[in-house]
DRENROSE-40031 format. One line per 10 residues: number of its first residue (from 1); their letters; for each residue y negated, x, z negated of C-alpha. Coordinates in steps of 0.02 Angstrom, whole numbers. Example, Ala and Ser with C-alpha at 12.3 -4.5 7.8 and 13.67 -1.06 7.14 Angstrom:
// DRENROSE-40031
1 = AS = 225,615,-390 ~ 53,684,-357
This chain:
// DRENROSE-40031
1 = MRAAAWQAMA = 0,0,0 ~ -118,148,-32 ~ -94,205,148 ~ -148,34,212 ~ -299,33,96 ~ -353,209,146 ~ -331,163,330 ~ -442,10,303 ~ -575,117,221 ~ -572,242,365
11 = RGVADRRSPA = -587,97,487 ~ -739,37,391 ~ -829,196,441 ~ -779,187,624 ~ -789,-1,657 ~ -951,-95,622 ~ -854,-260,620 ~ -728,-205,489 ~ -748,-291,319 ~ -729,-119,239
21 = RHPTLATIGP = -892,-68,324 ~ -991,-160,190 ~ -908,-137,20 ~ -985,-191,-143 ~ -1042,-44,-249 ~ -1047,-74,-437 ~ -1140,39,-557 ~ -1186,28,-741 ~ -1370,-10,-766 ~ -1476,-27,-921
31 = DGPQARTVVL = -1443,-215,-921 ~ -1256,-198,-886 ~ -1155,-201,-725 ~ -1252,-198,-562 ~ -1169,-239,-394 ~ -1239,-228,-219 ~ -1176,-218,-41 ~ -1187,-46,40 ~ -1137,29,206 ~ -986,143,205
41 = RGWAGDVAEV = -1043,301,296 ~ -896,415,265 ~ -715,419,209 ~ -621,583,197 ~ -467,607,90 ~ -511,523,-73 ~ -700,527,-54 ~ -810,385,5 ~ -989,412,57 ~ -1139,296,59
51 = HTDAASAKLA = -1323,332,84 ~ -1470,266,-14 ~ -1655,286,-48 ~ -1674,418,-184 ~ -1802,306,-271 ~ -1678,161,-287 ~ -1615,93,-452 ~ -1435,136,-406 ~ -1478,320,-400 ~ -1559,314,-573
61 = ELRADPRAAL = -1408,218,-639 ~ -1288,347,-569 ~ -1389,491,-642 ~ -1371,409,-812 ~ -1186,367,-789 ~ -1095,435,-635 ~ -954,306,-645 ~ -949,175,-508 ~ -832,58,-417 ~ -811,-2,-239
71 = HVWLPKQDMQ = -739,-173,-196 ~ -677,-227,-25 ~ -597,-391,28 ~ -495,-385,190 ~ -472,-568,241 ~ -351,-539,386 ~ -236,-435,276 ~ -264,-541,119 ~ -295,-378,28 ~ -417,-333,-110
81 = IRLSATVGIV = -462,-150,-135 ~ -543,-98,-298 ~ -584,86,-314 ~ -652,175,-468 ~ -748,335,-437 ~ -855,473,-507 ~ -1012,492,-402 ~ -1097,652,-349 ~ -1275,644,-281 ~ -1326,752,-133
91 = LNDADRWTRI = -1511,771,-93 ~ -1600,861,49 ~ -1450,868,166 ~ -1532,901,334 ~ -1367,896,429 ~ -1327,718,373 ~ -1509,665,402 ~ -1504,723,583 ~ -1346,619,613 ~ -1436,458,564
101 = PEGARIVYGG = -1511,371,716 ~ -1701,384,717 ~ -1722,195,702 ~ -1607,186,551 ~ -1704,318,454 ~ -1836,188,414 ~ -1737,127,263 ~ -1760,294,173 ~ -1939,293,118 ~ -2073,162,121
111 = DPTPGVPLHA = -2215,111,9 ~ -2203,54,-126 ~ -2035,120,-187 ~ -1886,2,-209 ~ -1904,-126,-348 ~ -2093,-121,-363 ~ -2165,-299,-367 ~ -2263,-356,-213 ~ -2392,-494,-192 ~ -2313,-537,-24
121 = AEDFRPGRDF = -2164,-472,75 ~ -2284,-404,206 ~ -2358,-285,77 ~ -2209,-169,99 ~ -2233,-29,227 ~ -2069,50,290 ~ -2064,236,313 ~ -1952,381,363 ~ -1949,508,223 ~ -1816,643,220
131 = GRFAVLRLSI = -1864,678,38 ~ -1804,503,-8 ~ -1635,516,80 ~ -1489,528,-40 ~ -1301,537,-11 ~ -1182,464,-139 ~ -1010,546,-136 ~ -884,438,-228 ~ -732,539,-281 ~ -599,405,-301
141 = TRADLVHLGA = -505,417,-466 ~ -413,250,-474 ~ -357,116,-351 ~ -311,-63,-394 ~ -237,-143,-238 ~ -187,-325,-223 ~ -102,-410,-75 ~ -98,-599,-78 ~ 65,-633,13 ~ 125,-804,70
151 = DMHRRAILGR = 290,-780,-23 ~ 220,-682,-172 ~ 73,-575,-223 ~ 91,-388,-245 ~ -16,-269,-345 ~ -17,-81,-367 ~ -122,25,-484 ~ -137,209,-443 ~ -226,352,-528 ~ -273,521,-459
161 = GADGWTGGWV = -230,671,-565 ~ -211,857,-540 ~ -45,829,-450 ~ -109,691,-335 ~ -87,504,-344 ~ 32,423,-468 ~ 61,245,-523 ~ 155,98,-457 ~ 181,-87,-449 ~ 115,-203,-584
171 = AP = 119,-391,-603 ~ -21,-467,-500
């Protein structure tokens, strides 16, 4: 089941129509859990990558507590993927910045910064600011995988240790 989940995550990077393209990222904020949809930009081995504005609340939350989770629902496979991770923050990565299409860079920057109250929506001015581009690298530490089968549901919980992935089937 892990192979199918990892394949789905890799497809989320390559296929804009894949449900894994837009996972929910959960962090721990000052007021408790915070969840938001992000765009999956990378998947290699056991590491997921998303990009964000360095002035966003999620970056501040992850600096305070680097634990996070990703959630994906794959409707055609009737599969839920829940991944726990430790997040590393990468700033000032010119190589990744140059791979972002010019038009898409507009979401990294802008005035005022994310979360600042506005009098009207039109008061926000988008901007391209390399200094506000941040990469979140989620090192996956745990996977909770559920398949909702027509005959029965199946669930596996796996943890990553020094010797790789271990775990197994649990009651759904």
